[in-house]
FIKEDREN-348098 format. One line per 3 residues: number of its first residue (from 1); for each residue x, y, z of C-alpha. Coordinates in Angstrom, 2 decimals, decimal comma. Layout:
REM FIKEDREN-348098
NUM) X:Y:Z  ...
***
This chain:
REM FIKEDREN-348098
1) 5,21:-45,09:15,86  6,65:-42,14:13,93  4,20:-39,07:13,70
4) 3,95:-35,98:11,50  3,59:-32,61:13,27  1,75:-29,76:11,48
7) 2,36:-26,22:12,72  -0,05:-23,59:11,74  -0,09:-19,87:12,46
10) -3,48:-19,63:14,08  -5,84:-22,03:16,08  -8,56:-21,51:13,18
13) -6,11:-22,43:10,47  -4,86:-25,46:12,46  -8,55:-26,64:12,67
16) -8,90:-26,57:8,85  -5,77:-28,75:8,49  -7,12:-31,12:11,15
19) -10,23:-31,55:8,95  -8,19:-32,27:5,81  -6,07:-34,72:7,76
22) -9,08:-36,28:9,30  -8,06:-35,89:12,94  -11,27:-36,75:14,78
25) -9,78:-36,66:18,37  -10,84:-34,07:20,85  -8,63:-30,97:21,24
28) -6,04:-31,40:23,86  -4,29:-28,43:25,58  -2,86:-26,49:22,72
31) -2,91:-29,28:19,97  -4,90:-32,05:18,18  -3,46:-35,67:18,01
34) -4,53:-38,49:15,83  -2,95:-41,91:15,25  -0,24:-40,75:12,99
37) -0,52:-36,89:13,09  -0,31:-34,01:15,34  -1,70:-30,40:14,53
40) -0,65:-27,46:16,62  -0,52:-23,74:16,26  1,31:-20,56:17,23
43) -0,74:-17,62:18,09  1,18:-15,06:15,94  4,49:-14,47:17,29
46) 5,56:-16,66:20,20  9,17:-15,54:20,22  10,61:-11,95:19,94
49) 14,00:-10,14:20,01  15,25:-9,37:23,42  15,31:-5,81:24,70
52) 18,85:-4,18:25,04  18,84:-4,54:28,92  19,09:-8,34:28,56
55) 22,35:-7,87:26,74  23,71:-5,76:29,70  21,94:-3,95:32,52
58) 23,57:-0,69:31,41  21,16:-0,47:28,34  18,17:-0,20:30,81
61) 18,96:3,41:31,29  18,87:5,51:27,99  22,31:7,22:27,50
64) 24,01:8,66:24,64  27,32:6,96:25,84  25,69:3,52:25,06
67) 24,99:4,29:21,40  25,31:2,93:18,92  23,99:-0,44:20,09
70) 25,23:-3,09:17,43  25,26:-6,55:18,92  27,37:-9,26:17,22
73) 24,87:-11,98:18,25  21,14:-11,23:18,72  19,21:-12,64:21,73
76) 15,66:-13,83:21,59  12,97:-14,69:24,25  9,62:-16,12:24,44
79) 6,95:-13,49:24,85  5,40:-13,76:28,39  1,79:-13,69:27,31
82) 2,11:-16,65:25,17  4,67:-18,75:26,92  2,36:-21,66:27,70
85) 1,70:-22,24:23,94  5,27:-21,95:23,22  6,10:-24,61:25,69
88) 3,38:-26,99:24,16  4,80:-26,33:20,45  8,44:-26,70:21,73
91) 7,53:-29,90:23,47  5,81:-31,37:20,37  8,75:-30,24:18,19
94) 11,21:-32,16:20,42  9,04:-35,21:20,94  11,10:-38,36:20,05
97) 8,07:-39,91:18,00  7,87:-36,71:15,77  9,94:-37,38:12,82
100) 8,33:-35,10:10,29  7,58:-31,40:10,88  5,27:-29,66:8,39
103) 5,49:-25,75:8,45  1,97:-24,38:7,81  2,39:-20,88:8,93
106) 1,40:-18,11:6,50  2,97:-18,57:3,10  5,20:-15,39:3,27
109) 8,34:-13,95:4,68  6,64:-13,23:8,30  5,06:-16,62:8,49
112) 8,55:-18,03:7,86  10,02:-15,85:10,47  7,32:-16,87:13,10
115) 8,21:-20,58:12,82  11,89:-20,31:12,45  11,87:-18,26:15,82
118) 10,03:-21,03:17,53  12,23:-23,71:16,07  15,51:-21,82:17,02
121) 14,06:-21,06:20,60  12,96:-24,62:21,21  16,54:-25,71:20,29
124) 15,21:-28,55:17,90  17,66:-30,95:16,62  17,04:-30,45:13,00
127) 19,21:-33,34:11,99  16,87:-35,77:13,58  13,66:-34,44:11,93
130) 12,48:-34,16:8,37  11,03:-30,54:7,77  8,73:-29,62:5,04
133) 7,15:-26,28:4,02  3,33:-26,40:3,14  2,80:-23,24:0,74
136) -0,79:-22,62:0,10  -2,72:-19,71:-1,75  -6,19:-20,18:0,11
139) -7,52:-22,14:3,06  -9,77:-24,44:0,81  -9,57:-28,17:1,62
142) -8,35:-28,84:-2,12  -5,49:-26,22:-1,77  -4,47:-27,65:1,70
145) -4,32:-31,10:0,22  -2,25:-29,66:-2,61  0,02:-27,82:-0,31
148) 0,93:-31,07:1,82  1,23:-33,15:-1,24  3,69:-30,75:-2,86
151) 5,39:-29,62:0,44  9,21:-28,95:-0,33  12,07:-29,35:1,98
154) 12,26:-26,37:4,39  15,77:-25,79:3,40  14,52:-24,34:0,13
157) 13,01:-21,41:2,07  16,30:-20,58:3,96  17,05:-17,54:1,91
160) 13,58:-16,19:2,67  14,04:-16,92:6,37  17,50:-15,05:6,15
163) 15,52:-12,01:4,77  12,82:-12,22:7,52  15,58:-12,18:10,28
166) 17,22:-9,25:8,54  14,09:-7,20:8,31  13,57:-7,61:11,98
169) 17,17:-6,80:12,80  16,99:-3,71:10,61  13,84:-2,45:12,25
172) 15,33:-3,27:15,55  18,63:-1,59:15,23  17,28:1,58:13,45
175) 14,44:1,90:15,83  16,42:1,49:19,20  19,46:3,44:18,08
178) 17,76:6,38:16,40  14,72:6,47:18,67  16,97:6,79:21,77
181) 19,49:8,94:20,03  17,10:11,59:18,96  14,85:11,25:22,01
184) 18,11:11,95:24,19  19,35:14,59:21,92  16,18:16,56:20,94
187) 13,24:15,15:23,02  13,89:17,72:25,72  13,78:20,58:23,01
190) 10,53:19,18:21,78  8,99:18,87:25,24  10,06:22,34:26,36
193) 8,38:23,71:23,14  5,08:21,89:23,75  5,24:22,31:27,57
196) 4,84:18,57:28,09  6,74:16,40:30,52  8,61:14,31:28,00
199) 8,61:13,24:24,19  9,82:9,98:22,94  11,03:10,44:19,26
202) 9,76:7,05:17,72  11,81:6,31:14,48  11,46:3,55:12,15
205) 12,73:2,73:8,69  9,45:2,87:7,01  7,37:4,81:9,41
208) 9,63:7,78:9,44  9,79:7,73:5,58  5,95:7,83:5,32
211) 5,57:10,52:8,03  8,06:12,61:5,70  5,75:11,97:2,68
214) 2,70:13,31:4,63  4,62:16,39:5,94  6,23:17,27:2,70
217) 2,84:17,25:0,93  1,31:19,41:3,46  3,96:21,84:3,17
220) 3,89:21,98:-0,64  0,21:22,81:-0,27  0,82:25,60:2,34
223) 3,38:27,04:-0,04  1,32:26,72:-3,18  0,36:30,01:-4,73
226) -2,74:29,81:-6,90  -2,15:31,14:-10,30  -5,33:32,32:-12,24
229) -5,52:31,78:-15,94  -8,09:32,60:-18,54  -9,32:30,20:-21,28
232) -11,06:31,49:-24,41  -14,03:29,03:-25,48  -16,29:29,26:-28,44
235) -19,77:27,83:-28,60  -20,67:26,55:-32,10  -23,82:24,95:-33,60
238) -24,30:21,91:-35,80  -27,23:19,83:-36,64  -29,10:21,38:-33,96
241) -26,48:20,57:-31,37  -24,17:23,11:-29,45  -20,71:22,23:-28,68
244) -17,56:24,07:-27,44  -14,13:24,36:-28,65  -11,03:25,59:-26,60
247) -8,55:27,96:-27,93  -4,80:26,78:-27,99  -2,02:28,68:-29,21
250) -0,63:26,20:-31,65  1,83:26,89:-34,46  0,53:29,35:-36,77
253) -1,28:31,21:-34,03  -0,51:34,87:-33,51  0,02:33,89:-29,78
256) 2,19:30,89:-30,41  4,87:30,57:-27,52  3,88:33,99:-26,22
259) 5,23:34,68:-22,76  1,62:35,90:-21,96  0,26:32,43:-22,15
262) -0,31:30,05:-19,24  0,56:26,63:-21,09  -0,92:26,86:-24,56
265) -4,65:26,88:-23,69  -4,95:29,97:-21,34  -3,73:33,52:-20,73
268) -2,11:34,75:-17,44  -3,91:38,11:-17,70  -7,66:38,47:-18,59
271) -6,94:41,59:-20,83  -4,97:39,35:-23,23  -7,88:36,88:-23,40
274) -10,24:39,91:-24,22  -7,74:41,09:-26,84  -7,95:37,67:-28,56
277) -11,76:37,82:-28,50  -11,82:41,31:-29,82  -9,54:40,40:-32,81
280) -11,68:37,33:-33,71  -14,87:39,39:-33,55  -13,88:42,06:-35,86
283) -15,36:40,17:-38,79  -19,05:39,40:-38,84  -20,76:37,04:-39,30
286) -18,61:35,15:-36,81  -18,01:31,82:-38,30  -15,64:28,97:-37,68
289) -14,43:26,36:-40,40  -13,92:22,76:-39,66  -10,24:21,97:-40,35
292) -10,33:18,25:-39,35  -12,49:15,51:-37,93  -11,09:12,46:-36,48
295) -13,10:9,59:-35,63  -11,81:6,57:-33,98  -12,56:3,69:-31,58
298) -10,84:3,62:-28,29  -10,58:0,55:-26,11  -10,25:0,18:-22,41
301) -9,09:-3,16:-21,10  -10,21:-4,59:-17,79  -7,85:-3,65:-15,09
304) -5,46:-6,17:-13,60  -6,59:-8,16:-10,53  -6,31:-6,88:-7,11
307) -3,16:-7,12:-5,04  -3,42:-6,00:-1,44  -2,34:-2,30:-2,17
310) -4,82:-1,89:-4,89  -7,65:-3,38:-2,79  -6,73:-1,01:0,06
313) -6,97:1,81:-2,37  -10,24:1,00:-3,92  -11,80:0,23:-0,51
316) -10,55:3,72:0,58  -12,03:5,23:-2,29  -15,32:3,35:-2,60
319) -16,14:2,86:1,19  -13,89:5,26:2,88  -12,28:2,55:5,15
322) -8,60:2,38:6,12  -6,08:0,08:4,83  -5,96:-1,49:8,08
325) -9,57:-2,29:8,12  -9,45:-3,56:4,52  -6,72:-5,84:5,55
328) -8,74:-7,14:8,65  -11,68:-7,70:6,48  -9,97:-9,47:3,60
331) -8,06:-11,69:6,21  -11,56:-12,59:7,45  -12,62:-13,50:3,86
334) -9,55:-15,62:3,66  -10,10:-17,41:6,69  -13,68:-18,16:5,63
337) -12,23:-19,68:2,47  -13,85:-17,26:0,39  -10,79:-15,51:-1,14
340) -7,12:-16,36:-1,88  -4,30:-15,28:0,33  -4,54:-11,44:0,78
343) -0,94:-10,37:1,60  0,17:-10,33:-1,91  1,95:-8,03:-4,25
346) 1,00:-9,83:-7,61  -1,86:-8,66:-9,59  -1,80:-11,63:-11,94
349) -2,82:-15,26:-11,75  -0,20:-18,25:-12,24  -0,53:-20,50:-15,27
352) -1,21:-23,38:-13,00  -4,07:-21,66:-11,50  -5,48:-20,44:-14,93
355) -5,74:-24,10:-15,88  -8,29:-24,78:-13,21  -9,78:-21,21:-13,10
358) -13,32:-22,57:-14,19  -13,72:-24,03:-10,65  -13,49:-20,48:-9,11
361) -16,03:-19,10:-11,73  -18,45:-22,08:-11,23  -18,54:-21,42:-7,65
364) -19,78:-17,88:-8,24  -22,86:-19,05:-10,05  -24,41:-19,36:-6,56
367) -23,41:-15,79:-5,62  -26,35:-13,49:-6,63  -24,54:-10,18:-7,55
370) -22,41:-12,05:-9,72  -24,18:-15,17:-10,95  -25,34:-13,90:-14,18
373) -21,91:-13,04:-15,20  -20,26:-16,34:-13,95  -22,74:-18,31:-15,97
376) -22,25:-16,20:-19,04  -18,51:-16,81:-18,85  -18,87:-20,56:-18,48
379) -21,40:-20,75:-21,43  -19,27:-18,81:-23,75  -16,16:-20,52:-22,76
382) -14,31:-17,03:-22,56  -12,06:-18,40:-19,52  -10,32:-20,85:-21,95
385) -7,97:-18,47:-23,28  -7,01:-16,54:-20,21  -3,52:-18,12:-19,87
388) -2,48:-16,23:-23,09  -3,62:-12,87:-21,68  -1,69:-10,20:-19,39
391) -3,72:-11,43:-16,47  -1,60:-14,65:-16,32  2,14:-14,32:-15,86
394) 4,38:-16,72:-13,75  7,24:-14,18:-13,90  5,29:-11,49:-11,94
397) 4,52:-13,70:-9,11  7,05:-14,17:-6,11  4,99:-15,78:-3,10
400) 1,40:-15,38:-4,21  -0,90:-14,63:-7,07  -3,66:-12,03:-7,08
403) -6,51:-11,87:-4,64  -9,41:-13,84:-6,28  -12,43:-15,44:-5,03
406) -12,07:-19,18:-4,43  -15,59:-19,88:-5,46  -16,11:-21,68:-2,18
409) -17,93:-20,75:1,08  -20,67:-18,86:-0,95  -23,33:-20,33:1,61
412) -21,80:-18,20:4,43  -21,82:-14,88:2,55  -25,25:-13,91:3,86
415) -23,75:-14,19:7,54  -21,04:-11,82:6,51  -21,02:-8,22:8,10
418) -22,11:-5,74:5,46  -18,60:-4,28:5,15  -17,11:-7,60:4,39
421) -19,78:-8,49:1,90  -19,12:-5,20:0,06  -15,36:-6,02:-0,14
424) -16,10:-9,46:-1,56  -18,41:-8,16:-4,06  -15,61:-5,80:-5,17
427) -13,09:-8,70:-5,41  -15,57:-10,92:-7,30  -16,50:-8,20:-9,92
430) -12,89:-7,46:-10,62  -12,05:-11,14:-10,99  -14,87:-11,77:-13,43
433) -14,18:-8,53:-15,42  -10,97:-10,06:-16,84  -13,08:-12,68:-18,68
436) -14,89:-9,89:-20,68  -13,74:-7,81:-23,66  -12,59:-4,41:-23,54
439) -15,01:-1,45:-23,14  -15,26:0,25:-26,56  -15,68:4,06:-26,97
442) -16,30:6,05:-30,07  -14,23:9,19:-29,94  -14,56:12,39:-32,06
445) -11,83:15,03:-32,15  -12,42:18,28:-33,99  -10,50:21,17:-34,99
448) -12,07:24,41:-35,93  -10,50:27,77:-37,07  -11,76:31,25:-36,74
451) -9,26:33,14:-38,71  -5,77:31,91:-37,84  -6,66:30,72:-34,32
454) -7,56:27,15:-33,64  -10,14:25,68:-31,34  -10,23:22,08:-30,29
457) -13,06:19,83:-29,18  -13,19:16,18:-28,16  -15,97:13,93:-27,30
460) -16,54:10,22:-26,56  -19,36:7,85:-26,01  -19,49:4,37:-24,83
463) -20,54:2,03:-27,59  -19,94:-1,37:-26,10  -19,81:-1,71:-22,24
466) -17,72:-5,01:-22,39  -16,24:-5,55:-18,79  -17,85:-2,48:-17,47
469) -21,10:-4,54:-17,26  -19,51:-6,62:-14,58  -17,56:-3,91:-12,82
472) -20,74:-2,18:-12,38  -19,19:1,37:-12,42  -17,54:3,60:-14,89
475) -13,85:4,71:-14,38  -13,60:7,26:-11,80  -13,95:10,80:-13,24
478) -14,83:9,58:-16,83  -17,42:11,58:-18,69  -19,08:10,70:-21,96
481) -21,40:12,49:-24,26  -24,84:11,23:-25,07  -25,48:9,06:-28,27
484) -27,64:11,61:-29,90  -24,74:14,22:-29,84  -22,39:11,76:-31,26
487) -24,78:10,75:-33,97  -25,07:14,43:-34,91  -21,46:14,98:-35,04
490) -20,86:11,96:-37,38  -22,14:13,99:-40,34  -19,73:16,81:-39,77
493) -16,99:17,10:-42,45  -13,79:18,95:-43,13  -14,53:22,46:-44,54
496) -17,88:22,81:-42,89  -18,81:26,27:-41,92  -20,19:26,66:-38,54
499) -22,00:29,44:-36,77  -20,01:30,75:-33,82  -22,80:31,69:-31,29
502) -20,37:33,13:-28,76  -16,83:33,49:-27,50  -16,31:33,58:-23,86
505) -13,63:33,68:-21,12  -13,60:31,03:-18,63  -11,45:31,81:-15,61
508) -9,66:28,99:-13,79  -6,82:28,59:-11,40  -4,02:26,31:-10,71
511) -4,80:23,67:-8,15  -2,46:22,78:-5,06  -1,31:18,99:-4,89
514) -3,84:16,66:-3,22  -3,21:15,43:0,24  -2,76:11,72:0,62
517) -5,77:9,65:1,56  -5,27:6,22:3,26  -5,63:4,47:-0,13
520) -3,40:6,73:-2,21  -0,71:6,53:0,45  -0,75:2,91:0,15
523) -0,11:2,96:-3,58  2,38:5,59:-3,09  4,21:3,39:-0,52
526) 4,15:0,56:-3,16  5,63:2,90:-5,55  8,60:4,19:-3,64
529) 6,95:7,30:-2,77  5,35:8,20:-6,06  1,56:8,71:-6,27
532) 1,07:7,09:-9,84  -2,42:7,14:-10,92  -1,79:5,30:-14,24
535) -2,17:1,62:-13,71  0,12:0,32:-16,38  3,02:2,69:-15,06
538) 2,40:1,45:-11,62  3,07:-2,14:-12,83  6,20:-1,06:-14,56
541) 7,82:0,11:-11,51  6,23:-2,42:-8,99  8,53:-4,19:-6,64
544) 10,35:-0,98:-5,70  8,22:0,05:-2,83  8,32:1,20:0,79
547) 7,53:-1,70:3,11  5,58:-4,72:2,16  1,82:-5,59:1,42
550) 1,87:-7,14:4,88  3,08:-4,05:6,65  1,99:-0,92:5,01
553) -1,50:-0,60:6,83  0,13:-1,23:10,13  2,85:1,47:9,50
556) 0,02:4,09:8,94  -1,80:2,69:12,11  1,40:3,33:14,20
559) 1,66:6,82:12,88  -1,76:7,59:13,71  -1,47:5,94:17,22
562) 1,74:7,92:17,88  -0,28:11,13:17,05  2,07:11,88:14,33
565) -0,45:11,99:11,51  -4,32:12,54:11,72  -6,85:10,34:9,71
568) -10,31:11,86:8,86  -12,41:8,87:9,08  -15,06:10,17:6,90
571) -12,66:11,18:3,93  -9,58:9,12:4,76  -7,48:12,14:4,28
574) -4,06:12,17:6,08  -2,60:15,27:7,49  0,33:15,73:9,79
577) -0,04:16,88:13,44  2,21:19,69:14,99  4,17:16,97:16,88
580) 4,47:15,00:13,55  6,00:18,11:11,92  8,48:18,62:14,71
583) 9,51:14,97:14,52  9,92:15,46:10,80  12,04:18,51:11,39
586) 14,32:16,79:13,96  14,93:13,83:11,62  15,36:16,11:8,63
589) 17,91:18,24:10,39  19,94:15,09:11,94  19,30:11,81:9,79
592) 17,72:13,20:6,56  18,26:9,91:4,71  15,46:8,25:6,94
595) 13,09:10,46:5,05  14,14:9,55:1,55  11,59:7,14:-0,16
598) 14,34:5,92:-2,64  16,63:4,87:0,14  13,91:3,18:2,15
601) 12,83:1,25:-0,86  16,39:0,22:-1,54  16,49:-1,37:1,91
604) 13,50:-3,49:0,99  14,98:-4,22:-2,39  17,96:-5,54:-0,53
607) 15,84:-7,94:1,49  14,47:-9,03:-1,74  17,96:-9,89:-3,10
610) 18,73:-11,86:0,17  15,40:-13,84:-0,24  16,50:-14,63:-3,94
613) 20,26:-15,63:-2,71  21,76:-12,69:-4,78  23,43:-11,20:-1,77
616) 24,28:-12,75:1,55  23,04:-12,02:5,00  26,64:-11,05:5,98
619) 26,95:-8,47:3,21  23,60:-6,96:4,21  24,35:-6,80:7,84
622) 27,78:-5,15:7,10  25,96:-2,17:5,32  23,34:-1,97:7,93
625) 25,73:-1,65:10,86  27,82:0,93:8,77  24,64:2,96:8,12
628) 23,62:3,01:11,86  27,03:3,78:13,09  27,83:6,54:10,67
631) 24,56:8,28:11,30  24,80:7,88:15,05  28,17:9,45:15,07
634) 26,91:12,35:12,89  24,12:13,20:15,32  26,31:12,91:18,36
637) 28,84:15,45:16,71  26,26:18,09:15,94  23,77:20,29:17,78
640) 20,86:21,97:16,29  18,84:22,80:19,39  18,56:26,53:18,64
643) 17,82:26,24:14,84  14,89:23,84:15,65  13,11:26,58:17,70
646) 12,68:28,66:14,52  11,65:25,57:12,48  8,99:24,68:15,05
649) 7,80:28,17:15,07  7,22:27,91:11,34  4,96:24,92:11,67
652) 3,11:25,90:14,95  1,40:28,88:13,37  -0,71:26,52:11,33
655) -2,15:24,90:14,58  -4,50:26,44:17,16  -2,50:25,13:20,02
658) 0,93:24,01:20,68  0,10:21,56:23,32  -0,78:17,95:21,99
661) -3,68:16,01:23,01  -1,82:14,01:25,84  1,33:14,11:27,70
664) 4,11:11,94:26,38  2,75:11,97:22,92  4,91:9,87:20,72
667) 4,98:7,00:23,22  4,34:3,64:21,51  3,84:0,66:23,71
670) 3,12:-2,98:22,92  1,26:-5,52:24,93  4,21:-6,01:27,25
673) 4,17:-2,46:28,24  7,29:-1,90:26,30  8,34:0,33:23,35
676) 9,29:-1,75:20,17  12,35:0,28:19,96  13,97:-0,93:23,21
679) 12,74:1,00:26,23  10,91:-1,18:28,75  8,54:0,36:31,16
682) 11,16:0,66:33,84  13,74:2,10:31,36  14,77:5,63:32,14
685) 16,50:8,16:29,67  18,85:10,97:30,37  19,21:14,18:28,33
688) 22,41:15,25:26,81  23,55:17,14:29,75  23,47:13,97:31,74
691) 20,60:14,61:34,13  18,15:12,00:34,64  14,66:12,80:33,31
694) 13,02:11,06:36,31  10,28:9,85:33,88  9,60:6,39:32,62
697) 8,86:5,98:28,87
***
């Protein structure tokens, strides 16, 4: 009898598919089997790219003479720790009674790659099998059924698979070649400076770029020179209420475009601010005339829904948890059917989901923190027009729509860890917010004049909370006046004379750039190295990022693990280590383009073009090989050992000790005891002079 085989990415997901498929048989060794159906699983990656020494024994010893390493055909192998499960899955794929294969790994590039590697290594005769792709946005039974029913032929995802293979090859080639190259060329220089036995210079397409962002920001802060400035502020009274006005040197002012100004609202020298006040106070009584009063309403719309980057940033801000921890928590919520697929770049819903969105809302009626709002939305029917808003846009969705509550699994929320419960509440409140109207502020802008000089005042008050009722918080950094003050100001008219109680100087100083925290770094990575605080502007350039939603947190984790950057767990602030700065200087002096966010983002964009079928894998590989070859040859033909010493000295003075926390800092090992860039536990490297280091890395 012909059978259908369903392959999930994890045992827990396989169990959910088994429930939907009504397989009641006891679990066998690595799979479940019913009358017509078999369900099995991977355990993450079962197959990986082979290390260079598998191609040729000569690559086991790190040597400049073997670089660049650019194989024509890539080799793969089963990961030893999961070999048993691979054999089980391989056997099932090749069973003669299995005619239909349903690929149920995570719906994304990496999930596609996990399955394709297994199929390739198992040498499945795909001409004898019907292969289908199950693409789901949550693990609810309803969504799994839909995914199975609407499963497409796997060949429709071939371009996505091509992009997945290329991403792995790119990381592999850049990692192996550039890590070996810079370690052999300059690892000894770093070790001599730090008095350590050896240093591995770990380089990665995305990782090195992010390191560059952290180091450059730290150096901007060091080089920043504070500039004092002096503002002149008037205190006026109207209707029993005092309010301030700020001097600005606008057209008509005696100070207009003066070189003595710092911007238009401050002076570089205190004496000039004093001169302004002296000139204004010559005439008594000191009064100001109201030149204009502008009253208007200002609306603030609910923000777009969460994608992973936005959620990671919000959790860093609110709860001071790392992006890696946020991803772990939201993945747990996904596996418990509470939220939709987390590794998404989209911040909107699909039109198909919008039609059924009342189900998600209805489910939240049993969730105490949001029940009041969910019921109100359903009663008022505000969800019905959501498809015509900016929160629904099929064009902005590639793989998955935004992270939202499924409305299911509510009974299990009480058993969630506290942190997971908090993250879920943030997601639920953001979701329900989009069904509420904008918050409305009343804003008053006043221009007063003392002689020829103008003073500006601006106030606003929240009149209608709108979605802020649901959000449960005001926008970060937002300040509003009280209602009584605004009410008093409502009577103010043009031409009104105001008593000026005092004129004073308020000293300020320019601020250095802010250090990245873990959340703002994720946003900067999403936006190609730009830390863009404006939400709408972020959306305009979305899709040009460094790395992907699935990899950004892991990149930060690796940089911290390599001791290249430090993370303050209480504040989530990121700073470089001395070793990290030295690695930056080595790369900056040898393969500077690896530090360029625009270039790194362009590689990611190229992978997107491959996934879309715009360019071919061959075109991409040709450019990749050319890039690796040219950069390698350039490093081989230059020497910067002596120059680096001076650069290292410039950074070292900002650190108490030159010696890192452990010997061999920069080593990056995985479960196999191997560095992902190609050096196994038994690999040895040689320095440029040809002498064997005698150390394993």
